[in-house]
C-alpha positions in Angstrom: 14.4 84.4 124.2 11.3 86.1 125.6 10.6 89.5 124.0 8.1 92.1 125.2 7.1 95.2 123.3 4.8 97.8 124.9 2.7 100.4 123.2 -0.1 102.8 124.0 1.3 105.3 126.5 0.7 109.0 126.2 -0.5 112.1 127.9 -4.1 112.5 129.2 -5.9 114.7 131.6 -7.1 113.6 135.0 -10.1 111.3 134.6 -9.1 110.1 131.2 -8.3 106.7 129.9 -5.5 104.9 128.2 -5.0 101.3 127.1 -1.5 99.8 127.1 -0.6 96.8 125.0 2.3 94.3 125.5 3.1 91.9 122.6 5.0 88.9 123.8 7.1 86.4 121.8 9.6 83.7 122.2 8.0 81.3 124.6 5.4 78.6 124.5 5.2 77.6 128.2 1.8 76.8 129.6 2.4 78.3 133.0 3.5 81.9 133.2 2.9 85.3 134.7 2.4 88.5 132.8 2.3 91.8 134.6 2.4 95.6 134.4 4.7 97.5 136.7 5.3 101.3 136.9 8.1 103.5 138.1 7.8 107.2 138.9 10.9 109.3 139.2 12.7 108.7 142.5 10.5 105.8 143.4 10.9 102.1 143.4 9.3 100.0 140.6 5.9 98.7 141.8 3.5 96.1 140.6 0.3 97.4 139.2 -1.5 94.3 137.8 -0.8 90.7 136.9 -2.4 87.9 135.0 -1.6 84.2 135.0 -2.0 81.7 132.3 -5.3 80.5 133.8 -6.6 84.1 133.8 -6.2 84.8 137.5 -5.7 88.5 138.0 -4.2 90.6 140.9 -4.2 94.3 141.3 -2.4 96.8 143.5 -4.8 98.5 145.9 -4.1 101.9 144.3 -5.6 100.8 141.0 -8.4 98.4 142.0 -11.6 99.4 140.3 -9.9 101.7 137.8 -7.5 99.4 135.9 -8.1 96.1 134.2 -5.6 93.6 132.9 -6.6 91.1 130.2 -4.9 88.9 127.7 -5.6 87.7 124.1 -3.8 84.4 123.7 -4.4 84.3 120.0 -2.3 87.4 119.7 0.1 86.7 122.6 -0.8 90.2 123.9 -1.6 91.5 127.3 -3.5 94.7 127.8 -3.9 97.2 130.6 -7.0 99.3 130.4 -6.6 102.3 132.6 -9.7 104.4 133.5 -10.2 107.4 135.8 -6.6 108.2 135.6 -5.0 110.4 138.3 -1.9 112.5 138.3 -0.3 110.0 140.7 -0.6 107.4 138.0 2.1 109.3 136.1 5.0 106.9 135.6 6.9 104.8 133.1 4.9 101.6 132.7 6.7 98.3 132.0 5.4 95.0 130.8 7.0 92.0 132.6 6.9 88.2 132.2 8.0 85.3 134.2 7.9 81.6 133.4 6.9 80.6 137.0 3.7 81.2 138.8 1.8 82.3 140.9 2.2 86.1 140.2 1.2 87.1 143.7 1.4 85.7 147.2 -0.2 86.3 150.5 1.7 88.4 152.9 0.2 89.5 156.2 -3.2 88.5 155.0 -2.9 90.6 151.8 -2.5 89.3 148.2 0.8 91.0 147.1 2.2 91.1 143.6 5.7 89.6 143.4 8.5 92.1 143.6 10.0 93.4 140.4 13.3 91.6 141.2 11.5 88.3 140.9 10.5 88.8 137.2 12.9 87.8 134.5 11.7 89.5 131.3 11.0 93.2 130.7 9.8 95.4 128.0 11.4 98.8 127.2 8.7 100.8 129.0 6.0 103.3 127.8 5.4 106.7 129.5 2.1 107.6 130.9 1.5 111.2 132.0 -1.6 112.4 133.7 -2.2 116.1 134.1 -4.5 117.7 136.6 
């Protein structure tokens, strides 16, 4: 059984930084997707960043240049470094995993993260609050 445990959320002022961590356990597959999603009150859960087993990354347009996803295979941990945070980044952030790849696909000429309904494993979430 795949288990995901997030940590690192908190409250920061606009322009600040946070790093989220997701410790994964329970799988040894060579092909997988790991990702970060977020959900603000009243909004649908949206993909923020993904990373595949070969290191390929994909980002939502709203976070490109500010967020960076990375993985440490020795620790089975995925990170999300969030810089230049904005109030609109405020949300519950979830780590997700899926044992199929790719993590994103082309739609209308744009690389789009797979919808949350296509991911099978989820962490409990960690709150990120950015104040202006």
